[in-house]
C-alpha positions in Angstrom: 0.0 -0.1 0.0 1.5 3.4 -1.0 1.7 6.5 1.3 -0.7 8.2 -0.6 -3.5 5.7 -0.3 -2.4 5.3 3.4 -2.9 9.1 4.0 -6.4 9.0 2.0 -7.4 6.0 4.6 -6.6 7.7 7.5 -7.9 11.3 6.7 -11.0 11.0 8.5 -9.9 9.0 11.7 -8.5 12.1 13.6 -9.9 12.2 16.8 -12.9 14.4 16.9 -12.2 15.9 20.5 -9.6 18.4 20.6 -6.5 16.2 21.6 -5.2 19.9 22.8 -7.8 20.3 25.4 -7.8 16.4 26.4 -4.7 14.3 26.0 -6.2 11.9 28.0 -9.6 10.7 29.5 -10.4 12.3 32.9 -12.9 11.3 35.9 -15.1 14.1 34.4 -15.5 12.2 31.0 -17.5 9.5 33.1 -19.1 12.0 35.4 -22.7 12.2 33.4 -22.2 16.1 32.6 -20.9 18.3 29.8 -17.5 16.1 28.9 -19.5 13.0 28.9 -22.1 14.3 26.6 -19.3 15.9 24.5 -17.2 12.5 24.4 -20.9 10.7 23.4 -21.9 12.9 20.5 -18.5 13.5 19.2 -17.1 10.2 19.1 -19.3 7.2 20.1 -22.4 8.3 18.1 -20.5 9.1 15.0 -18.7 6.0 15.0 -21.9 3.7 15.9 -24.8 6.1 14.6 -28.0 4.0 13.7 -31.6 5.0 14.3 -31.5 2.6 17.7 -28.7 4.5 19.2 -29.4 7.9 18.0 -32.2 9.0 20.6 -29.6 8.4 23.3 -32.2 7.0 25.7 -31.5 4.8 28.8 -31.9 2.0 26.4 -32.6 1.0 23.0 -36.1 0.6 22.0 -36.5 -2.2 19.3 -39.7 -3.7 17.2 -39.5 -7.5 16.5 -42.4 -8.9 14.8 -44.3 -6.2 15.9 -43.4 -6.5 19.6 -41.5 -3.8 21.1 -38.5 -4.5 23.2 -36.2 -2.2 25.3 -32.6 -3.4 25.5 -29.8 -1.7 28.0 -26.4 -2.2 29.4 -24.6 -0.5 32.5 -21.3 -0.8 34.4 -20.7 -0.4 38.1 -17.9 0.7 39.6 -18.9 2.3 42.9 -16.6 2.9 45.8 -16.9 1.7 48.7 -18.8 -1.5 47.1 -21.0 -1.6 50.3 -22.5 1.7 51.8 -25.3 2.4 53.6 -28.9 1.1 52.5 -26.8 -1.4 49.8 -24.1 -2.9 48.1 -22.9 -2.9 44.4 -24.7 -6.4 43.5 -28.1 -4.6 44.9 -27.2 -1.5 42.8 -26.4 -3.0 39.5 -29.7 -5.0 39.3 -31.8 -1.8 40.4 -30.1 0.0 37.9 -30.3 -1.9 35.1 -34.2 -2.5 35.8 -34.7 1.1 36.0 -33.0 2.1 32.9 -35.4 -0.5 31.1 -38.3 1.0 33.1 -37.6 4.3 31.9 -37.9 3.4 28.3 -41.5 2.4 29.6 -40.7 -1.2 29.5 -41.3 -4.1 31.7 -38.2 -5.9 32.9 -37.9 -9.3 32.0 -34.2 -10.5 31.8 -30.8 -9.8 33.1 -27.3 -10.5 32.1 -24.4 -9.9 34.6 -20.5 -9.9 33.8 -18.2 -9.6 36.7 -14.6 -8.2 36.6 -12.9 -9.3 40.1 -9.4 -8.4 41.2 -7.3 -11.3 42.4 -7.4 -11.6 46.3 -10.9 -10.3 46.7 -12.7 -12.2 49.7 -15.0 -14.9 48.8 -17.0 -13.9 51.5 -17.6 -10.2 50.1 -18.1 -11.9 46.7 -21.1 -14.0 48.2 -22.5 -11.1 49.7 -22.7 -9.5 46.2 -24.1 -12.4 44.5 -27.1 -12.8 47.3 -27.7 -9.0 46.9 -28.1 -9.6 43.4 -30.6 -12.4 43.8 -32.7 -10.7 46.5 -32.8 -7.8 44.3 -33.7 -9.8 41.1 -36.4 -11.5 43.0 -38.1 -8.3 44.4 -37.9 -6.7 40.7 -39.5 -10.0 39.0 -36.7 -10.3 36.4 -34.4 -13.4 36.0 -30.6 -13.1 35.6 -30.2 -15.6 32.4 -26.5 -15.6 31.6 -23.0 -13.8 32.6 -19.5 -14.0 32.6 -16.7 -13.9 35.1 -13.0 -12.5 34.5 -10.3 -12.1 37.2 -7.6 -9.5 36.9 -4.2 -9.3 38.8 -3.9 -8.1 42.1 -3.4 -4.2 41.7 -4.8 -4.0 38.4 -8.8 -3.8 39.4 -10.6 -2.2 42.4 -12.1 -5.4 44.1 -14.9 -5.8 41.6 -16.4 -4.0 39.0 -20.1 -5.7 37.4 -21.4 -5.0 33.8 -25.1 -5.8 33.6 -27.5 -5.9 30.5 -31.4 -6.1 30.2 -34.3 -6.7 28.2 -38.0 -5.7 28.7 -41.3 -5.4 26.6 -42.9 -2.4 26.3 -46.9 -2.7 26.1 -49.1 -1.4 23.4 -50.1 2.5 23.9 -46.8 3.2 25.8 -44.4 6.0 23.9 -41.6 7.1 26.0 -38.7 9.2 24.3 -36.8 12.3 25.2 -38.1 14.2 22.4 -41.8 13.9 23.3 -41.4 16.6 26.1 -43.9 19.3 25.0 -45.0 22.6 26.5 -47.5 22.3 29.3 -46.2 19.0 30.5 -46.1 18.7 34.4 -42.5 17.4 35.9 -43.3 14.9 38.5 -40.3 14.0 41.0 -41.3 11.0 43.2 -38.9 11.8 46.3 -36.3 13.8 48.1 -33.1 14.0 45.9 -29.4 13.5 46.5 -29.9 10.7 49.0 -27.4 8.1 47.2 -24.4 10.3 46.7 -24.9 11.5 50.0 -25.1 8.2 51.7 -21.5 7.0 49.7 -20.0 10.4 50.6 -20.8 9.7 54.4 -18.4 6.5 54.2 -15.9 8.2 52.5 -15.6 11.3 54.5 -16.3 9.8 57.7 -19.3 11.8 58.2 -22.0 11.1 61.2 -25.5 12.3 61.6 -28.1 12.2 63.9 -30.1 9.8 61.5 -28.2 7.5 59.4 -28.5 8.5 55.7 -29.0 5.6 53.2 -28.9 5.1 49.7 -32.4 5.3 48.0 -31.4 2.2 45.8 -34.7 0.6 44.4 -36.2 -1.0 41.3 -38.8 1.5 39.9 -40.4 -0.9 37.3 -43.5 -1.5 39.7 -44.1 2.2 40.5 -43.7 2.9 36.7 -46.5 0.0 35.9 -48.4 1.5 38.6 -48.1 5.1 36.5 -49.1 3.6 33.5 -52.2 2.1 34.8 -53.1 5.6 35.6 -52.5 6.8 32.3 -50.1 6.3 29.5 -50.0 10.2 28.5 -46.4 10.0 30.2 -44.1 11.6 27.4 -40.7 11.2 28.9 -39.3 9.2 32.1 -36.1 9.4 33.3 -34.1 8.0 36.4 -31.3 10.8 37.7 -28.3 9.0 38.5 -24.9 10.5 37.4 -25.1 14.3 37.2 -28.4 14.5 39.3 -31.5 15.6 38.6 -29.9 19.2 37.0 -27.8 17.3 34.1 -30.9 15.0 33.1 -33.4 17.9 32.9 -30.8 19.6 30.9 -30.6 16.8 28.3 -34.2 16.1 27.8 -34.3 20.3 27.7 -31.7 20.3 24.4 -32.9 16.4 22.9 -36.9 18.1 22.8 -35.9 21.6 22.1 -38.1 22.9 24.9 -37.7 25.3 28.1 -37.9 23.5 31.4 -38.9 25.6 34.6 -39.1 24.3 38.1 -39.4 25.6 41.5 -36.8 25.2 44.1 -39.4 25.1 46.9 -40.9 22.0 45.5 -37.9 19.9 45.1 -37.5 17.6 48.2 -34.1 17.7 50.1 -33.8 16.0 53.3 -32.6 18.4 56.2 -29.2 16.1 56.9 -28.7 15.9 53.2 -29.0 19.4 52.7 -26.4 19.8 55.5 -24.1 17.2 54.7 -24.0 19.0 51.0 -23.3 22.1 52.5 -20.5 20.8 54.5 -18.8 19.1 51.2 -19.6 22.3 49.1 -22.0 20.1 46.9 -25.0 21.3 45.3 -27.8 18.7 45.7 -29.1 19.1 42.2 -26.0 17.5 40.7 -25.9 14.5 43.2 -26.7 11.2 42.0 -29.8 9.1 43.0 -30.8 5.7 42.4 -34.4 5.3 43.3 -35.9 8.3 42.1 -37.5 8.9 38.4 -38.8 12.1 37.0 -42.0 11.9 34.8 -43.3 14.1 32.1 -47.1 14.1 31.9 -49.6 15.5 30.1 -51.4 18.2 31.9 -54.8 16.4 31.5 -53.3 13.4 33.1 -51.0 14.8 35.7 -53.3 14.4 38.6 -54.3 11.1 38.0 -50.7 10.0 37.4 -49.6 11.9 40.8 -52.4 10.3 43.0 -51.5 6.6 42.0 -47.8 7.5 42.6 -48.5 9.0 46.2 -50.4 5.5 46.7 -47.3 3.5 46.1 -44.3 3.1 48.8 -41.7 4.5 46.3 -43.9 7.6 45.3 -45.7 8.5 48.5 -43.5 12.0 48.6 -44.3 12.4 44.7 -44.7 16.0 43.7 -44.9 18.2 40.5 -41.7 20.4 40.6 -42.3 22.0 37.3 -43.6 22.1 33.9 -42.1 22.5 30.2 -42.4 26.0 28.4 -42.0 27.3 24.8 -39.8 29.9 26.1 -35.7 29.6 26.5 -35.8 26.2 24.5 -32.7 23.9 25.7 -32.4 25.9 28.8 -33.5 24.9 32.6 -34.8 27.7 34.9 -35.5 27.6 38.3 -37.5 29.7 40.6 -35.3 30.3 43.9 -37.1 30.4 47.3 -36.9 34.3 47.2 -38.1 34.5 44.1 -35.4 35.3 41.8 -34.7 33.0 38.7 -31.3 31.0 38.2 -30.0 29.0 34.9 -29.4 25.6 36.0 -26.6 24.5 33.7 -25.1 21.1 33.0 -21.6 20.7 35.0 -18.8 19.8 33.1 -18.3 16.6 35.0 -19.7 14.9 38.2 -19.2 16.4 41.8 -18.8 12.9 43.0 -16.7 10.1 40.9 -17.6 6.4 41.2 -21.1 7.1 42.8 -22.5 4.0 40.7 
């Protein structure tokens, strides 16, 4: 092969992310914020672009012989692997179940791949396995296939877990980030920032009068309860990495709508708020693992909200804002003192390795 042909073949292979800005991957590239979005949109999406990947949703929605399926995958690298209210095993199952539920699917089957560091105690591995078994049973899903790899001591960090899942979408359910429309009510099912602060309390050795535990939970039953009330739900998302603010920004950008939220309506526990102040964190950007936001047609919002409040995981649900025709692509929050603040997307995540 001559030099001219080599130059021609490689001309389109230059890195789309400016090397002068980022010569190597940063923790922030995995934080769910602006750098994550940049890497996905400039590197991964152009390389693998197709109609199923294009929506950049929590999972791909695929039709096979007239049946709509959702397919998702996620990896869990949380540190520490055991935290107040949960561990990496239950988190992996719940997180994958929730990604399917956010596509409007009824989760059915999961896979699990384990990357284990040599020297990891068998007792700890057994705890993780039992936690995954319990979480799968509670969510009503089967773990049907998997893989195990062991890496040299010092070449990993205890255990990493990758999970994938498949679920079925019932007729009449149409969930998509671009379906957000002016007038939609935005419903949040409970207090935010609990998961992130539960983990940080362990990392930083913080103690509170009441133990802060992760909100990790499978949300599929709550979502099915919401659909029983009405299928006029346009968007569902679980605000994990990057927190509530990042997810709202993603939806505003994808749907090209404005989002208006009210600070007083967003519940934050007093101890969580205090911990955020001590650590210098904004709770709007802290990860959650048992929360969802729903964009609901205004005519159906009261029915959906009432149904959520009858469910154990939605008893504190509240309307926190709405979709507006103004300031497309931007999230604006009305503060407690009556002013307005643009809630932007952070470059990275405040807390690395949170899920």
